[in-house]
Backbone as JSON, one array per atom type, in Angstrom:
{
  "sequence": "MLRGALVPRRSLLPVAVDGERYLRFRCTQCGDCCRQHRAPITDADVRRLAEHTGRPPQSFLEWLGPDDIDMTGEPESFVTLREGRRLMTLAFEREGCVFLQNDTCSVHSARPSGCRAFPFMPELDDQKKIRRLSLLHESTCRYELDGSVEPSAVVDSYTTQTTELVAYVQRVGVWNRRQRLRRHLRRLPESQQAYLRFLGLERTA",
  "N": [[1.42, -1.0, -0.28], [0.43, 2.81, -0.08], [2.21, 4.37, 1.56], [3.43, 7.3, 3.58], [4.75, 9.98, 5.42], [3.51, 12.36, 7.88], [0.74, 14.25, 6.86], [0.91, 17.45, 5.41], [-0.12, 20.95, 6.28], [-1.39, 22.35, 4.17], [-3.24, 21.95, 1.22], [-2.93, 18.58, -0.7], [-3.41, 18.59, -3.54], [-3.48, 21.16, -6.24], [-6.12, 21.97, -6.61], [-8.84, 21.99, -4.69], [-10.68, 19.37, -4.17], [-13.66, 16.65, -4.05], [-13.09, 14.26, -1.96], [-10.76, 14.35, -1.3], [-9.51, 14.63, 1.21], [-8.72, 11.55, 1.32], [-6.38, 11.55, 0.44], [-5.04, 10.86, 2.75], [-4.54, 8.41, 3.31], [-3.49, 5.77, 5.17], [-1.77, 2.56, 5.03], [-2.63, 0.09, 7.72], [-1.27, -2.22, 7.3], [-2.98, -4.33, 8.08], [-3.65, -6.72, 6.64], [-6.45, -7.63, 5.7], [-7.0, -6.71, 3.37], [-5.76, -8.91, 1.76], [-6.78, -11.09, 2.38], [-9.87, -11.11, 2.31], [-10.54, -10.4, -0.35], [-10.63, -11.48, -3.56], [-8.47, -11.37, -6.12], [-8.86, -10.06, -8.87], [-6.38, -11.03, -12.33], [-4.33, -10.02, -14.72], [-2.84, -10.43, -18.41], [0.16, -9.45, -17.65], [0.3, -8.96, -15.14], [0.82, -11.63, -14.72], [3.06, -12.27, -16.05], [4.86, -10.4, -14.74], [4.79, -11.44, -12.03], [5.13, -14.58, -12.43], [8.07, -14.03, -13.6], [9.09, -12.52, -11.81], [8.77, -14.41, -9.39], [10.02, -16.91, -10.39], [8.29, -19.05, -10.5], [5.65, -21.26, -11.79], [2.94, -20.04, -13.77], [0.85, -21.96, -13.26], [0.77, -22.51, -10.79], [0.0, -20.64, -9.29], [-2.44, -19.31, -9.82], [-6.03, -19.38, -10.23], [-9.35, -20.32, -11.31], [-12.32, -18.85, -11.91], [-15.14, -19.18, -11.68], [-18.98, -17.21, -12.93], [-20.48, -17.91, -10.91], [-19.07, -17.29, -8.43], [-17.78, -14.52, -7.78], [-18.37, -11.45, -8.14], [-18.34, -9.43, -10.39], [-19.34, -7.21, -11.71], [-20.25, -4.77, -14.5], [-17.84, -5.68, -15.35], [-17.95, -7.65, -17.1], [-16.6, -8.91, -19.33], [-14.13, -9.38, -19.05], [-14.02, -12.46, -18.61], [-13.13, -15.3, -20.15], [-13.61, -17.44, -22.38], [-13.48, -21.06, -21.45], [-12.57, -24.73, -21.62], [-13.85, -25.51, -19.38], [-15.75, -23.82, -19.12], [-17.43, -20.49, -18.65], [-14.66, -18.64, -17.45], [-12.75, -16.6, -14.73], [-9.56, -14.95, -14.33], [-7.7, -15.35, -11.35], [-5.6, -14.76, -8.91], [-4.91, -17.4, -6.63], [-6.15, -18.82, -3.65], [-5.54, -19.47, -0.76], [-5.2, -21.13, 2.51], [-5.23, -19.03, 4.36], [-5.79, -16.98, 3.05], [-4.39, -15.01, -0.13], [-2.58, -16.87, -2.45], [-0.03, -15.83, -1.59], [0.36, -14.48, 0.43], [2.36, -13.89, 3.13], [2.3, -14.75, 6.85], [0.61, -12.61, 7.36], [1.74, -10.5, 5.23], [2.53, -9.29, 1.88], [4.48, -11.38, -0.16], [4.97, -10.98, -2.1], [5.92, -7.85, -2.95], [6.87, -5.96, -4.66], [6.21, -6.89, -7.12], [3.51, -7.34, -7.16], [0.26, -6.92, -8.66], [-1.44, -4.96, -10.92], [-3.55, -4.15, -9.91], [-3.66, -4.45, -7.32], [-1.65, -2.33, -6.7], [-3.06, -0.23, -7.18], [-4.68, -0.5, -5.26], [-6.72, 0.61, -2.34], [-7.79, 2.53, -3.49], [-9.64, 5.45, -6.0], [-9.73, 7.23, -8.57], [-11.65, 9.53, -10.22], [-10.59, 11.2, -12.66], [-9.35, 13.92, -14.6], [-8.94, 15.58, -18.83], [-6.66, 16.28, -18.06], [-5.58, 14.56, -16.44], [-5.52, 14.66, -13.87], [-6.61, 14.19, -10.63], [-10.06, 14.7, -9.97], [-11.82, 14.02, -8.45], [-11.71, 11.41, -5.93], [-12.43, 8.67, -4.4], [-12.61, 5.38, -1.97], [-12.79, 2.01, -3.01], [-15.53, 0.84, -3.53], [-15.77, -2.01, -1.47], [-13.92, -2.05, 0.21], [-12.38, -2.98, 3.02], [-11.15, -2.36, 4.65], [-8.92, -2.06, 7.76], [-7.76, 1.16, 7.37], [-6.02, 3.92, 8.55], [-6.4, 7.6, 8.57], [-3.93, 9.57, 9.0], [-1.82, 9.83, 6.77], [0.18, 10.61, 4.34], [-0.44, 10.66, 1.24], [1.46, 10.43, -2.43], [-0.48, 12.56, -5.07], [0.48, 11.78, -7.16], [1.55, 9.04, -7.47], [-1.09, 8.03, -7.21], [-2.6, 8.46, -9.29], [-0.77, 7.29, -11.19], [-0.07, 4.51, -10.53], [-3.3, 4.25, -11.11], [-3.58, 4.7, -13.45], [-1.6, 2.7, -14.96], [-2.91, 0.58, -14.19], [-5.06, 0.38, -15.34], [-4.56, 0.62, -18.15], [-3.23, -1.61, -18.61], [-5.44, -3.42, -18.51], [-7.14, -3.12, -20.05], [-5.53, -3.52, -22.86], [-5.32, -6.6, -21.87], [-8.01, -7.25, -21.92], [-8.91, -6.54, -24.52], [-7.28, -9.26, -25.61], [-8.38, -11.29, -24.37], [-11.01, -10.8, -26.13], [-10.35, -11.82, -28.58], [-9.32, -14.07, -28.05], [-12.02, -14.81, -27.08], [-13.45, -15.38, -29.12], [-12.34, -17.06, -30.8], [-12.88, -19.17, -29.39], [-15.53, -18.95, -29.86], [-16.04, -19.6, -32.48], [-14.57, -22.21, -32.73], [-16.87, -23.77, -31.33], [-18.95, -23.28, -33.1], [-17.6, -25.08, -35.34], [-18.04, -27.75, -34.14], [-15.96, -28.29, -32.3], [-14.51, -28.39, -29.19], [-13.91, -25.74, -26.7], [-10.81, -24.59, -25.32], [-7.89, -25.27, -23.67], [-7.2, -24.32, -20.25], [-4.26, -24.43, -20.14], [-3.96, -23.94, -22.7], [-4.58, -21.33, -23.09], [-2.91, -19.96, -21.99], [-0.91, -20.02, -23.4], [-1.64, -18.59, -25.78], [-1.94, -16.49, -24.49], [1.02, -15.44, -24.15], [2.22, -16.45, -22.69], [3.94, -19.52, -22.44], [6.5, -19.99, -21.82], [6.52, -20.05, -18.62], [4.76, -21.25, -18.23]],
  "CA": [[-0.01, -0.19, 0.01], [1.06, 3.44, -0.33], [2.43, 4.89, 2.39], [4.03, 8.12, 3.92], [4.71, 11.1, 6.74], [2.45, 12.72, 8.19], [0.44, 14.89, 5.75], [0.8, 18.76, 6.31], [-1.54, 20.83, 5.98], [-1.39, 22.31, 2.94], [-3.69, 20.62, 0.36], [-1.93, 18.05, -1.42], [-3.93, 18.77, -4.47], [-3.63, 21.85, -6.6], [-7.79, 23.07, -5.93], [-10.15, 21.29, -3.34], [-11.74, 18.12, -4.66], [-14.35, 15.88, -3.34], [-12.78, 13.28, -1.43], [-8.99, 14.87, -0.81], [-9.23, 13.76, 2.9], [-8.11, 10.4, 1.36], [-5.08, 11.58, 0.75], [-3.93, 11.09, 3.89], [-4.53, 7.35, 4.0], [-2.35, 4.9, 5.85], [-2.31, 1.48, 5.18], [-2.11, -0.52, 8.41], [-1.01, -3.63, 7.4], [-3.74, -4.99, 8.49], [-3.7, -7.75, 5.78], [-7.62, -7.85, 5.22], [-7.7, -7.03, 1.92], [-4.99, -9.92, 1.02], [-7.3, -11.91, 3.16], [-10.92, -11.29, 1.87], [-10.79, -9.69, -1.45], [-10.23, -12.31, -4.49], [-7.67, -10.19, -6.91], [-8.22, -10.84, -10.51], [-4.81, -10.62, -12.59], [-3.83, -10.03, -16.57], [-1.55, -11.6, -18.66], [1.02, -8.43, -17.24], [0.51, -9.46, -13.54], [1.19, -12.91, -14.3], [4.11, -12.02, -16.53], [5.31, -9.88, -13.36], [4.56, -12.7, -11.16], [6.48, -15.22, -12.61], [9.19, -13.45, -13.47], [9.47, -12.56, -9.65], [8.97, -15.85, -8.39], [10.49, -18.16, -10.93], [6.86, -20.21, -10.39], [5.11, -21.13, -13.64], [1.44, -19.4, -13.76], [-0.57, -22.74, -13.15], [0.48, -22.9, -9.31], [-0.74, -19.18, -8.1], [-3.72, -19.1, -10.79], [-7.11, -19.91, -9.75], [-10.3, -19.8, -12.21], [-13.36, -18.77, -10.8], [-17.16, -18.82, -12.49], [-19.36, -16.09, -12.59], [-21.32, -17.53, -9.58], [-17.82, -17.41, -7.61], [-17.14, -13.42, -7.8], [-18.8, -10.37, -8.12], [-17.52, -8.56, -11.45], [-20.6, -6.15, -12.54], [-19.15, -4.03, -15.03], [-16.62, -5.99, -15.84], [-18.14, -8.62, -17.3], [-15.17, -8.76, -20.62], [-12.44, -10.36, -18.51], [-13.9, -13.78, -18.05], [-12.63, -16.66, -20.67], [-14.13, -19.49, -21.96], [-12.6, -22.51, -21.21], [-13.26, -25.72, -21.68], [-14.86, -25.4, -18.03], [-16.8, -22.77, -19.12], [-16.7, -19.54, -18.84], [-13.8, -18.57, -16.02], [-12.13, -15.63, -14.31], [-8.09, -15.67, -13.93], [-7.39, -14.86, -10.38], [-4.84, -14.87, -7.8], [-5.42, -18.83, -5.77], [-6.77, -18.56, -2.48], [-5.36, -20.69, 0.27], [-5.75, -21.04, 4.03], [-5.05, -17.4, 5.16], [-5.85, -15.84, 2.03], [-3.93, -15.0, -1.44], [-1.45, -17.67, -2.44], [1.57, -14.87, -1.57], [0.05, -13.35, 1.76], [3.12, -14.84, 4.26], [2.45, -13.78, 7.99], [-0.03, -10.88, 6.95], [2.6, -10.01, 4.63], [2.41, -9.79, 1.15], [5.64, -11.54, -0.5], [5.49, -10.31, -3.52], [5.1, -6.62, -2.75], [7.32, -5.33, -5.36], [5.87, -7.52, -8.59], [2.33, -7.14, -6.79], [-0.64, -6.84, -9.31], [-1.74, -3.76, -10.58], [-5.15, -3.99, -9.28], [-3.44, -4.3, -5.86], [-0.77, -1.38, -6.06], [-3.65, 0.8, -7.23], [-6.0, -0.42, -4.41], [-8.34, 0.99, -2.44], [-8.02, 3.81, -4.65], [-10.45, 4.9, -7.45], [-10.2, 8.58, -8.62], [-12.06, 10.11, -11.39], [-9.09, 12.33, -13.79], [-10.13, 14.97, -15.82], [-8.83, 15.71, -19.46], [-5.05, 16.38, -18.25], [-4.96, 13.46, -16.09], [-5.5, 15.01, -12.36], [-7.8, 14.31, -10.22], [-10.73, 16.1, -10.04], [-12.52, 13.21, -7.65], [-11.21, 10.86, -5.36], [-12.72, 7.61, -3.05], [-11.85, 4.38, -2.0], [-13.18, 1.11, -2.98], [-16.62, 0.25, -2.24], [-15.76, -3.34, -1.13], [-12.97, -1.91, 0.98], [-12.78, -2.8, 4.58], [-9.61, -2.25, 5.68], [-8.56, -0.89, 8.59], [-6.92, 1.84, 7.41], [-5.7, 5.48, 9.33], [-6.31, 9.41, 7.55], [-2.92, 10.46, 9.14], [-0.62, 9.7, 6.41], [-0.18, 11.33, 3.23], [-0.33, 9.75, -0.14], [1.07, 11.93, -3.56], [-1.52, 12.42, -6.3], [0.98, 11.61, -8.67], [1.14, 7.56, -7.34], [-3.0, 7.35, -7.08], [-2.56, 8.86, -11.08], [-0.07, 6.16, -12.02], [-0.92, 3.74, -10.36], [-4.65, 4.22, -11.5], [-3.55, 5.13, -15.01], [-1.2, 1.47, -15.23], [-3.93, -0.76, -14.4], [-6.55, 0.82, -16.37], [-3.86, 0.64, -19.46], [-3.05, -2.79, -18.85], [-6.75, -3.86, -18.35], [-7.56, -2.41, -21.66], [-5.11, -4.3, -23.54], [-5.98, -7.8, -21.44], [-9.75, -7.35, -22.26], [-8.53, -6.83, -25.98], [-6.76, -10.0, -25.75], [-9.56, -12.11, -23.96], [-11.92, -10.63, -26.8], [-9.49, -12.21, -29.27], [-9.57, -15.34, -27.67], [-13.67, -16.0, -26.87], [-14.1, -15.22, -30.32], [-11.77, -18.13, -31.67], [-13.73, -20.4, -28.87], [-17.22, -19.6, -30.88], [-15.53, -20.62, -33.93], [-14.51, -23.78, -32.55], [-18.06, -24.42, -31.1], [-19.32, -23.35, -34.7], [-17.21, -25.8, -36.02], [-18.3, -28.47, -33.31], [-15.29, -28.71, -31.34], [-14.57, -28.17, -27.51], [-13.35, -24.84, -26.08], [-9.42, -25.02, -25.43], [-8.12, -25.71, -22.24], [-6.29, -23.34, -19.19], [-2.72, -24.16, -20.23], [-3.78, -22.68, -24.52], [-4.81, -19.98, -23.21], [-1.59, -19.39, -21.1], [-0.37, -20.13, -24.43], [-1.92, -17.67, -26.25], [-1.02, -15.28, -23.75], [2.97, -15.76, -24.41], [3.11, -16.98, -21.28], [4.18, -20.76, -22.75], [7.63, -20.87, -21.38], [6.47, -19.96, -17.91], [3.53, -22.43, -18.17]],
  "C": [[0.77, 1.09, -0.18], [0.85, 4.07, 0.67], [3.37, 6.11, 2.32], [3.75, 8.89, 5.49], [3.4, 11.35, 6.45], [1.62, 14.02, 7.78], [0.46, 16.79, 6.33], [-0.61, 19.37, 5.84], [-2.34, 22.04, 4.94], [-2.57, 21.29, 2.22], [-3.0, 19.5, -0.79], [-2.43, 18.0, -3.05], [-3.85, 20.47, -4.89], [-4.78, 22.53, -6.87], [-8.12, 21.69, -5.19], [-10.82, 20.43, -4.42], [-12.4, 17.32, -3.57], [-13.3, 14.69, -3.23], [-10.67, 13.11, -1.49], [-8.36, 14.27, 0.47], [-8.34, 12.3, 2.38], [-7.15, 10.37, 1.13], [-4.16, 11.12, 1.75], [-4.26, 9.29, 4.54], [-3.55, 6.83, 4.04], [-2.42, 3.9, 5.5], [-1.78, 0.7, 6.56], [-1.59, -1.44, 8.45], [-1.91, -4.54, 8.14], [-4.14, -7.04, 7.96], [-5.37, -8.24, 5.17], [-7.65, -7.9, 4.16], [-6.82, -8.63, 0.78], [-5.91, -11.5, 1.53], [-9.0, -12.37, 2.43], [-11.15, -10.71, 0.28], [-9.85, -10.93, -2.45], [-9.8, -10.73, -5.56], [-7.46, -11.04, -8.72], [-7.29, -10.51, -11.72], [-5.04, -10.73, -14.35], [-3.2, -10.58, -16.8], [-0.19, -10.67, -18.24], [1.05, -8.5, -16.25], [0.86, -10.48, -13.62], [2.69, -12.99, -15.12], [5.21, -11.84, -15.52], [5.95, -10.58, -12.08], [5.17, -13.53, -10.7], [7.78, -15.06, -12.94], [10.03, -13.43, -12.16], [9.81, -13.99, -8.56], [9.73, -16.91, -8.7], [9.19, -19.45, -11.29], [6.08, -20.23, -11.49], [3.6, -20.57, -12.86], [0.6, -20.24, -12.9], [-0.64, -22.69, -11.45], [0.33, -21.69, -8.63], [-1.47, -18.97, -9.27], [-4.62, -19.65, -10.2], [-8.23, -19.28, -10.82], [-11.49, -19.83, -11.62], [-14.46, -18.42, -11.86], [-17.09, -17.6, -11.97], [-20.54, -16.14, -11.51], [-20.19, -17.09, -8.1], [-17.71, -16.01, -7.54], [-17.97, -12.74, -8.6], [-18.22, -9.3, -9.57], [-18.5, -7.82, -12.51], [-19.79, -5.14, -12.65], [-18.42, -4.34, -15.48], [-16.52, -7.54, -16.43], [-17.37, -9.4, -18.88], [-14.38, -9.67, -20.13], [-12.78, -11.74, -18.39], [-13.65, -14.31, -19.58], [-13.53, -17.92, -20.81], [-13.12, -20.24, -22.25], [-13.35, -23.55, -21.45], [-13.92, -26.48, -20.71], [-16.01, -24.8, -17.85], [-16.23, -21.66, -19.21], [-15.7, -19.34, -17.21], [-12.94, -16.77, -15.77], [-10.89, -15.78, -13.79], [-8.09, -14.89, -12.65], [-6.45, -15.83, -9.6], [-5.32, -16.16, -6.76], [-5.43, -17.68, -4.62], [-6.11, -20.42, -1.8], [-5.64, -20.29, 1.72], [-6.06, -20.06, 4.42], [-5.29, -16.47, 4.43], [-5.2, -16.21, 0.76], [-2.73, -16.17, -0.78], [0.19, -17.09, -2.14], [1.3, -14.1, -0.05], [1.37, -14.64, 2.59], [2.7, -13.67, 5.58], [2.15, -12.57, 7.78], [1.14, -10.25, 6.41], [2.85, -10.36, 3.28], [3.5, -9.82, 0.67], [6.02, -11.54, -1.77], [4.79, -8.86, -4.02], [5.71, -5.73, -4.61], [6.7, -5.78, -6.63], [4.41, -7.79, -8.14], [1.55, -6.76, -8.24], [-0.82, -5.81, -9.68], [-2.47, -3.59, -10.33], [-4.41, -4.08, -7.37], [-2.54, -3.04, -5.5], [-1.93, -0.46, -6.11], [-5.02, 0.99, -6.35], [-5.75, 0.32, -2.61], [-8.58, 1.96, -3.47], [-8.79, 3.81, -5.94], [-11.11, 6.35, -7.68], [-10.99, 8.37, -10.01], [-10.88, 11.34, -11.88], [-10.36, 13.05, -14.88], [-9.18, 14.42, -16.95], [-6.75, 15.5, -19.67], [-4.39, 15.47, -17.22], [-4.69, 14.01, -14.62], [-6.51, 14.72, -12.15], [-8.5, 15.37, -9.58], [-11.63, 15.17, -8.96], [-11.78, 12.3, -7.07], [-12.27, 10.15, -4.19], [-11.87, 6.61, -3.16], [-13.04, 2.96, -3.09], [-14.25, 0.83, -2.31], [-16.77, -0.59, -1.27], [-14.59, -2.88, -0.03], [-13.47, -1.63, 2.49], [-11.72, -3.04, 5.27], [-8.77, -1.59, 6.65], [-7.42, 0.45, 8.76], [-6.93, 3.61, 8.29], [-5.68, 6.41, 8.44], [-5.27, 9.87, 8.07], [-1.3, 10.28, 8.53], [-0.89, 10.55, 5.4], [0.57, 10.63, 1.87], [-0.09, 10.92, -1.45], [0.02, 11.75, -4.63], [-0.98, 11.77, -7.07], [1.11, 9.64, -8.26], [-0.62, 7.22, -7.38], [-2.6, 7.44, -8.65], [-1.81, 7.7, -12.13], [-0.72, 5.44, -11.74], [-2.67, 2.88, -10.85], [-4.37, 3.69, -13.56], [-2.53, 3.42, -15.09], [-2.06, 0.09, -15.56], [-5.14, -0.48, -15.37], [-5.77, 0.37, -17.71], [-3.65, -1.18, -19.21], [-4.61, -3.93, -18.92], [-7.13, -3.97, -19.01], [-7.14, -3.36, -22.22], [-5.61, -6.07, -23.24], [-7.45, -7.73, -22.21], [-9.64, -7.64, -23.84], [-8.28, -8.59, -26.7], [-7.72, -11.84, -25.62], [-10.57, -11.81, -25.22], [-11.42, -11.87, -27.9], [-9.85, -13.69, -28.78], [-11.0, -15.85, -27.32], [-14.08, -15.84, -28.6], [-13.66, -16.53, -31.4], [-12.2, -19.88, -30.65], [-14.9, -20.08, -29.37], [-17.29, -19.93, -32.06], [-15.33, -21.96, -33.76], [-16.12, -24.67, -31.85], [-18.54, -24.29, -32.29], [-18.91, -24.57, -35.31], [-17.34, -27.22, -35.31], [-17.61, -29.11, -32.49], [-15.09, -28.01, -30.14], [-14.18, -26.95, -27.3], [-12.01, -24.96, -25.55], [-9.86, -24.77, -23.93], [-7.31, -24.41, -21.7], [-5.08, -23.28, -20.5], [-2.68, -23.62, -22.05], [-4.15, -22.02, -24.1], [-4.03, -18.86, -22.46], [-0.84, -19.18, -22.36], [-0.31, -19.12, -25.41], [-1.85, -16.55, -25.86], [0.75, -14.69, -23.87], [3.21, -16.03, -23.28], [3.91, -18.5, -20.94], [5.33, -20.92, -21.72], [7.64, -20.33, -20.03], [5.19, -20.88, -17.34], [3.37, -23.49, -17.93]]
}
């Protein structure tokens, strides 16, 4: 999470915006976000994690069905596989996220872009400046508002997440069209392993 020293009295933004108080967010390292929330990930996330850990993707991936996770507003992330429509997420173990160790993220420097941006939800203007800031509604983390977060860090994290997600959704669309063609030809959809190869992750799959 983004952390910093005590916030100065002056505004952190050039003009006052709705939700500026959230720039005083301070992560208390409670670990709840890693224990309570499933993390949908992109091919860019998988590549970073595989390179960072040296582990094959299937060792830290889980494929959830539409009834297993609420993806309202983002159904285009679901992939058509032999098992049905699935969402690629980080696997969960007994304590939570597969990379959670002793209440600490063991892959913090390579964590998914969605984790990096969490829990901020900025609305940006045409100059990519924050015009409104909120926290994700499902955030239940035990945060404090006595810290200091640079607005540029919020914007950079959100922009990276959005850019990678848009590119990933485009690849998912190509894959799903390919699976519809297979069904038209009376062939079964392809497997998870084939999907990872399609994403260019075969070297680590």
